C-alpha positions as CSV (number, residue, x, y, z in Angstrom):
1,X,94.3,91.4,-67.5
2,X,96.5,94.5,-66.9
3,X,94.3,96.0,-64.3
4,X,95.9,98.5,-62.0
5,X,94.5,99.1,-58.6
6,X,96.4,102.4,-58.1
7,X,94.7,103.6,-61.4
8,X,91.3,102.5,-60.1
9,X,92.0,104.3,-56.8
10,X,93.0,107.4,-58.7
11,X,89.6,107.4,-60.4
12,X,87.5,106.1,-57.4
13,X,84.7,108.7,-58.0
14,X,84.0,107.6,-61.5
15,X,84.4,103.9,-60.4
16,X,81.7,104.4,-57.8
17,X,79.4,106.2,-60.2
18,X,79.7,103.5,-62.8
19,X,79.3,100.8,-60.3
20,X,76.1,102.4,-58.9
21,X,74.7,102.9,-62.4
22,X,75.4,99.4,-63.5
23,X,73.8,97.9,-60.3
24,X,70.8,100.2,-60.6
25,X,70.2,99.4,-64.2
26,X,70.5,95.7,-63.7
27,X,68.3,95.9,-60.6
28,X,65.5,97.7,-62.5
29,X,65.7,95.3,-65.4
30,X,65.5,92.2,-63.3
31,X,63.8,92.8,-60.0
32,X,60.2,93.5,-61.1
33,X,60.0,90.5,-63.4
34,X,61.6,88.3,-60.8
35,X,59.1,89.6,-58.2
36,X,56.2,88.7,-60.5
37,X,57.4,85.2,-61.3
38,X,59.5,84.2,-58.3
39,X,58.2,86.2,-55.4
40,X,60.1,84.3,-52.6
41,X,63.5,84.5,-54.3
42,X,63.2,87.7,-56.3
43,X,66.0,89.6,-54.5
44,X,68.3,86.6,-54.6
45,X,67.7,86.2,-58.3
46,X,68.1,89.9,-59.0
47,X,71.5,90.1,-57.2
48,X,72.8,87.0,-59.0
49,X,71.7,88.4,-62.4
50,X,73.4,91.7,-61.7
51,X,76.6,90.5,-63.4
52,X,78.0,91.1,-66.8
53,X,81.4,89.5,-66.7
54,X,81.6,88.1,-70.1
55,X,80.3,91.0,-72.2
56,X,81.8,93.7,-70.0
57,X,85.3,92.1,-70.1
58,X,85.2,91.5,-73.8
59,X,84.1,95.0,-74.5
60,X,86.8,96.5,-72.3
61,X,89.5,94.3,-73.8
62,X,88.4,95.3,-77.3
63,X,88.3,98.9,-76.4
64,X,91.8,98.8,-75.0
65,X,93.3,96.8,-77.9
66,X,91.6,99.0,-80.5
67,X,92.8,102.2,-78.8
68,X,89.4,103.5,-77.7
69,X,90.3,103.2,-74.0
70,X,93.4,104.2,-72.2
71,X,94.8,102.2,-69.2
72,X,92.9,104.2,-66.6
73,X,89.6,103.8,-68.4
74,X,90.3,100.1,-68.9
75,X,91.2,99.5,-65.3
76,X,88.1,101.3,-64.0
77,X,85.8,99.4,-66.4
78,X,87.2,96.0,-65.6
79,X,87.1,96.9,-61.9
80,X,83.5,97.8,-62.2
81,X,82.7,94.6,-64.1
82,X,84.4,92.4,-61.5
83,X,83.0,94.3,-58.5
84,X,79.5,94.3,-59.9
85,X,79.7,90.5,-60.1
86,X,81.4,89.7,-56.8
87,X,79.7,92.2,-54.4
88,X,76.1,91.4,-55.3
89,X,76.8,87.6,-55.4
90,X,78.3,87.9,-51.9
91,X,75.3,89.8,-50.6
92,X,72.9,87.4,-52.2
93,X,74.6,84.4,-50.7
94,X,75.0,86.0,-47.2
95,X,71.5,87.6,-46.7
96,X,69.1,86.5,-49.4
97,X,69.7,82.8,-50.0
98,X,66.2,81.3,-50.4
99,X,65.4,77.9,-49.0
100,X,62.5,75.5,-49.4
101,X,61.0,73.2,-46.8
102,X,62.6,70.1,-48.4
103,X,66.0,71.7,-47.8
104,X,65.4,71.5,-44.0
105,X,66.5,68.4,-42.1
106,X,63.8,66.9,-40.1
107,X,64.7,65.5,-36.7
108,X,62.0,63.5,-34.9
109,X,64.2,62.4,-32.0
110,X,63.4,58.7,-32.1
111,X,66.9,57.7,-33.4
112,X,65.7,55.3,-36.1
113,X,66.9,57.6,-38.9
114,X,63.5,58.1,-40.5
């Protein structure tokens, strides 16, 4: 994918700004509808929907191959796309994983397996 971590590091400020804008925009677009329809899992759903891997990657590859983006811009954009998928997914799985009562194992202690 020709992503350069040193190039991302050299533009860390713009990387963080773009990352924050992408997460904020996705959050605003998903959270309030999720809260209305799925109140118990709204944050989990919002974090999982805060990705854009396919479109973001295709757009960046097209921009690079058509000459609209240089290598630094491409690396930063791909880095933001990947980070905006991985980081919210990790947070959702670690701290916001919803569960239902049927997901819990019942243990009655009588040893008959029922």
